[in-house]
N, C-alpha and C positions, 0 to 999 in steps of 0.2 A: 653243435646245437646253436651257439650264438651266431655262427655264419648263416644258418638256416633262418633263424628268427629275426635277423636284421631286415629281411625282405618279405617273408611270408605274411606277417600280419598286415603289412601295407597292401600286398596284393589282394588279400581277402577283403579288406575294407573297400578298396577301390572297386572290386567286382560287385560288392553289394550295392554301391552307389550306381554303378553302371547298369546293374540289373533293374534299378528303379527308373532307368531311362533319363537320368539327370545329366545336365551339362556341368562337368566338373569345374570348368573355368568360371561359370556363373556362380556356383556354390561358393567358390573361394572368395568371391566379392561380397556375398550376402550371408554372413554368419550371424546366428543369434544364440542366445543362451538357452539351450534346451534342458538344462539341469534345473528341475523345479526345486531342488534343495538349496540353491544358491540365491542370494539376494543381492541388491545393488543394481547399478546401471549396467545393463547388458552391453551397451555400446562401449563402455570403458573396459569391461571384461574382454571384449573382442580385441580391443587394442592391446591389452595385456597379453593376449594369446599370440600376437604377431611375432613375438620372439620364438614361438614354436612353429607357427604356420610358415614362416620364411624357410624353415628347414623341412616342412612336412611335404613329402613327395606324393601324397595320396591324390592331389589334384593335378598331377603332371604325369600323363601316360608315358611320355618318353623317358622320364626319370625312373619310373617304376620298372619299365622294360630294361633299362640299363642296370638298375640295382639287381633285378632278378637274374639277368644273364651273368653278372659278376658273381653273385652268390652261388648259382648252380655250377659255374666253372670252378669256383673255389672248393665246393663240395666234391666235385669230380676228382680234383687233385688230391683230396684227403682220403678218397676211397682206397682201402687196402686191397692187396692183390687177391685176397680170398672173397672179395665182394662186400665185406662189412666195413664198419667205421669204428674207430677208437676215439678216445678223447683228443688225441693229437694224431699227427700223421708222419711223425719222424721215424728215425731208425729204431727198431725194437718194438714199435707199437703193434698191438693186436686188436682184433675186432671184439667189441663188447655188445651183448644183446640189447641193453638199454639204449646205448648210443645209436646202434644200428636201427632199432625199432623207431626211435625218435626221428632219425633222418628219413627212413623209408616212409613213415607216416607223413612227414612234411613234403616229401617229393610226390606222394599220392595227391595231396592237396594242391601242390603246385601244378601238377598235370591236369587236375580237374579244373583249374583256373587258367588253362591255356598257356602255361609256361612251358617252353620247349626244353626237353631234357636230352642229354647225349645218349647215343644208342647204347642199349643194354645196361645203362647205369642203374635204373630202378630194378630191372630184372635180376641183376647180380645181387643187389641188396636183398631182394625178396628170397632168392635162392639160399642166401646165407641164413636167413631167419628160418626157412623150411628145414635146413639141415640141423640148426640148433634145436628146433622144436622136436624133430624126430629123435634126437639124442635124449631130450628130456622125457619123452614118452618111453623110450627104452629103459631109462632109469626108474621111472615109475612102475613099469612092468616088472622090473627086477626086485621091487620092494618086498613082495610076499616071501621070497626066498632069501632076501638080503644078499643077492648076488652082485658083486662089485662090477660096475658102479651102480648105485641105487640111491633113491631119495624117497622119503615117506609120503610127501604131499606136493601137489602142484602149488606153485608160489606166485608172488605178485608179478614177477617178470614174465612168467608163463602167460598170465592174463593179458599183459601188454602186447606180447608177441602174437598171441592168438588173435586179438582185435586187429592188429596191423595186417596180419596175413588174410583174415576174413575180408578186410577192406580191399585186399588185392586179389580176391577171388579164390583163395586157398582155404580149404576147410579140412581140419584134422579131427575126425569124430572122437578118436581116443582122447585127445587132449581136452575136447569139449566135455566129455564125461568126467574126466579127472578133475577139471576145474569146478564143475558143478558139485561133484562129491566133496571137494575140499573147500567149498565156498566160505566156510566159517574160519578157515585158516588164512584167508587173504584179506588185505586192507579194504576199507570202504572205497578208496580211490580205484583199486583194481577191480572191485565188484562193479563199479560204474563202467569201466572199460569192457568187462566181460558182458555186461548187460547190453552195451551197444552192439557187440558181435552177435549176441543171441537175437536181438531185434532184426538185424540184417538177415539172419538165417530163418526168421519166422518161427523161432522156438518159443512159442507163447507161454507154455507151462513153466519152463525153466526161467524165462524172463520175469514172469509174475513173482516167482519165488525170490529172485535177485532183487527186484524192486521192493518186496516186502522186507528183505534183509536190510536194505539201505534205509528204508523209511523209519526204522527204529532210532536212527541217529539224527533225524530231522527235528530242528527246533524252529517253531514259528512264533514270531513276535507280532501279535495282532496290533499292539499299540504303535509300533514303529513300522509295521507293514513290511517286515523282512523275514527271510527264512534262511537257514544255514545248517550245515552238518556239524554237529558237536562230536568231535572225534572221541573214540573210546580211550580209557586210561592207558590201554596197551599200545596206543598209536605211536609209531616210531617216527617222530617229527624230523629226525636227522636224515632219514632215507627219502628217496624220491617219492615213494608211495605214502609218505606221511605228510606231504605238503597240503596244508588245509585249503589254500586258495585253489590249487589245481584240482583237488578232490571236489570242491564245490562246483568248479567250472565243468568238470566232466559229468557230474550229476545233472547239471543244467543241460548239457548236450544230450544226455539220456532222456530227460524229460521232454526236450524239444523233438526228439525222434519218436517217442512213444505216445505223444499226445499231451498237450498242455491242458490239464484239467484243473479248474479252480485257479487260485492266485499264486500257487507255489512258485511257478516259473518266474513271474514278474517280481515276486518278493526276493528270490535268489539273485536276480539281476541287480536289484537295489542294494542288496547286501554286498555283492562283489564291487559295485560302483563305490559304495561308501568306504570300502577298505583299500582304496588305491592310495599310493603315496603321492602327495602333492597334487592330487586329483588328476594325475596323468598316467601313472604306471603302477605296477604292483611291486614285487620284490626282486624280480629278475627278468631277463629276456624270455625265459621259458614260460613262467606262469603268466606273463603279460600276453604272450602269443596264444596260449591256451584259452585265456579269457576272451580275447578278440575272436578266436575261432568259435567259442561257445555263444558269444553274443550274435555272431553272424547266423548261426543255426537258429537261435531264438527268434531273431527278426523275421526270418523266412517262415518259421513255423507259426508264429503268433499273428502274422499279417501286419505288424507294426511298420513294415517298410511300404505298406500300401494304404495309408490313411485316406479317408474320404468322408469328411464330417464338417459340421458346423457347430461351433461351441459358443454358448451364451453364458454370461455371468450376470446373475441377478442378486441384488441386495435388498432385503426387506420388500420383496414383491416388485421391484423396479429393475428393468434390464439396463445394465450399464455398459455392456460390451458384447459384440457379436463378431466372430472371426471364422473365416472359412479356412480349413486345413486340408491340404492334399499333399501327395508326394512331391508335387511341383514347387510348393512354397514351404516345405517342411523346415528349410533352413533360413527362411526370411520372413515368416509371418510375425505379426505383432503379438507377443505372447504374455503381455502383462497389463494389469489394470491397477492404477494407483489412485486412491481416494485420500484427500487431505483436508484439513481444516473443518469447516462446517458440514462437509459432506459426510463426516463420521460423527453422528450425534451421540449423546449420552444414553446409556442403557443397553439392552440386549438387542442383537441383530441376527438375522437369518441370511446366510450366504448359500446360494444355490449355483451349481455348475450343471448346465443342461447340454446334452449332446444329441445331435441329429445326424444319422449316418453311421458309418463303421469306423472302428479304430479306438484304442484305449486313450483315456485322458489322464495325464499326470498333472497334478496341481499342488500348490503350496500356498498358504496364506500366512501373512505376518502382520502383526499389529504393533506399532511403536507409539507409546504414549507416556505422559508424565502422570504418575499416580499420586493422589492425595490421601490414600488410605493410611490409617495410623499403623496398622499391623500389616506389613508387606508379607504376602504368602509366597511359598516356593513355587518355582516353575522350571520347566525343562523337559526334554524328551530324550535325546540321544546321549546327553550327559546330565546327570542329576547330582545334586549335592544336598545332603541332609546334615545339618550342623547340630551337635549336642554339647551342652555345657554340663560338666560334672564338678561337684565339690569334692576335694580330696581330703580325707581325714586320716591322720597319721595313726598307724597301728603298731603297737609295740610287739616286736617279734625278734626272737633270737634263734640263731642256728648254731649247731655244733661245728667247731673247726679244730684243727690240730695245732697245738702250741709248739714252741721251739724244741721242747723235749718230748714231743709226742703225746702230751696230755690233752684231754678233751676240754675245750674252752667254749664258753658262750659268747657269741659275737652278735651285736645289734645290727639288724639290717633295715634298710629303708623300705617300708611297705605302706601302701595307702589303700583305703576303701573308697570306691567311687559311688557317689550319690548323684543321680541325674537331677538337674535343676530345670524346673518348668518356667514358663514365662512369668515374670514378676516375682521370681523366687528371691529369698533374702539370704545374703551372706554377710559376714563381718569383715571389716578391714583386717588385712593380714591373712585371710583365708587363701588357700591355694586352689585354683580352678583349672581344670583341664578341658580344652576345647578339642573335640573330635570331629573331623569332617569325614562323613561316610559318602563315598563316591560310587555311583553306578553308571558304567559305560556300556552302551549298546554295541560299540564297535572298537576296533583298535585305532588309536589316534596318536598323533605326534604333536609336540610343542603346545602343551596346554598350560594355562595359568589359573590358579585358584587364589582369589584375593579375599581375605577374611577381615573386614573392618573391625577395629578394636572398639569395645565399649569404653567411653571415657571413665576414668577412675580405675582402670586396670592397666597393668604393665607386664610385658613378657618376662619370664624368668631368664631366658637367654638374652644376651646383649650383643652377640656377634652373628652376622649372617653366614650361611654356608650350608653344606650338605649335612643333613641330620639323619640318624638311623630311621629308615622307613622302607616299606616294601616297594615303593614306587620309584626310589632313587631320586626324590625331589630335592631341589635346592630351595632352602628357606631364606627369604629376604625380609628383614625386620625394618619396617618403616614407621614414621611417626603415627600415622592414622590407620595402618593395617599391617597384616602379616601376609606375605605372598609366597606361594609355592609354585615353582616352575618344574613341570614334568615333561621330560623329553619324549618318553614313550608310555602310553597308557593302554594296557591290554583290556580286551573286552572282559566285563565281569564287575565284581564288587571289590572295592578297596577302601582303606581308611588311613588317615594320617592325623596326628594329634600334636599339640604343643600346650605349654602351661603358662598361665598368667597368675598374677597375685592381685587381689582386690586391695586398693589403697585409699581411695577418696570416698567418703560417704555421699550418698545420693541415689537417684534412680537414673540409670543410664541405658541407652538403646544401642544394640549392636546391629547395624544394618546387615542385610542378607549377604552371605558369602556369594561371590560371583565366580562362575566358571566360564571360560571361553578359550577358543583356540587362537593362538597368536596370529596365524596366517589365514584363518577361515573364520571371520568374526560372526558368521551366521550360526556357528556351533556355539551355543551358550546355554547357561542355566543359572539358577540362583536358589538359595535356601530360604527358609523362613527368617523373618526378623525376630529378635528376642530382646526383652527388657529385663535387666537384673537390678535389684535394689541392694545397696551396700550401706550398712550401718556401722557406727563406730564401735569398736570392741571396748567393753568396759575396762576402766583402769583397774589394775590390781589394788587390793586394799592396802592402805598405808601401814607401814610397820610402826609399832609402838616402842 
């Protein structure tokens, strides 16, 4: 698999660019930042990319040809005598259906992209899959009488093999009927594969049902303009068919083949792009290759590889920029407008993006300013933080424990009741306060920081930095003016983390908003509301007589 995916994504990408009739050498010289989700100087970003583009063979036809030939030769050497492939190729290895289907599918793509293959290499692999499929059909036929060997349902690997063989012009109607019958027993990933095969066979009724089955797992986020498949609770993430990224990519391929209606396709592209590691790759060579393959299908189906438009940017009824975008300058057009100083006046503004011609327009707008507002409100989109202050009141509670002689004893336990504090709430010096950060993440992220400024007059209960018990595995760092939490991996969804402080000095104090941002992607950020807390002296106990 790794041998195949070292060269196949590069070949697909290069063929897409060549299909646009572009000069690869010229593109290499003129690169721009086409990711509307990134901010900063695109020229500087291009220079940062040089560490990658020096090794990027996409722009070099000779290098891609050399890589492809070396990869195909290596795969030919790994092919087992029966025509299939295993994980390795050494003594004692045997062919496996998943590995063989993966390699045959990749060779089909390589052949479609004009990569030369050794004689009978692809045909032998296809024949192995045909034999495997025939054996699975025999077992399914034996199921009613339970005649050995038998199995009750068509499974996920059957769907993958069936799709691969259909792409190779082989159709087994018995397996098709079994897969359709047992569609509720296969994973969402395998359903998308089966759907691709049904589309190629023009099985419209069965395809409509498969699409309906998959759509129940689609989550669309209108605010973030993304869409993704939320896997069922039964999803086996440790198996190949439980891979979330690959399942989303195959569903995108299915949407691209069956017609991109509405915004679901573009939203899924954005979701997949947002969930790359270090903005360059996903989790493995396999899912990265599948995503590249899906993007290539989407580009061709959506027409985004053929833009022909003029885009205008208007602010408050005045046109500030006009740019012509075609496939010829897609990698070199001036794609930003920056307004500074007096050009941005106080008050409300109306921003308009106007397009003439054909092609989608992706845009993002950022505003950086110094605020004089007394109560700073929360902001954020892909990462949000909601901070809450709670007053902790000790509750007397005892539990029964066993004594040294087995007798029942009452033992005091530490228990508190939480009372949420609103803005300008009053506490007394010595009161224990718990600060909870509620975090809502739209995607999976890495290396995030949550900085919570302390209100003067409060001090943390802990005095030593380090890892503290929490569901995010965060490292807590105690500083003079704030408490910082460092999170290595933040999964999509809702999370919370809390720590305690004690009110000490009387007065009215402001806690500035909690700041959330990505260490290596500063455009990913958010903040909570500001809060003010009043602290009064606790009355002295009456003097003893």
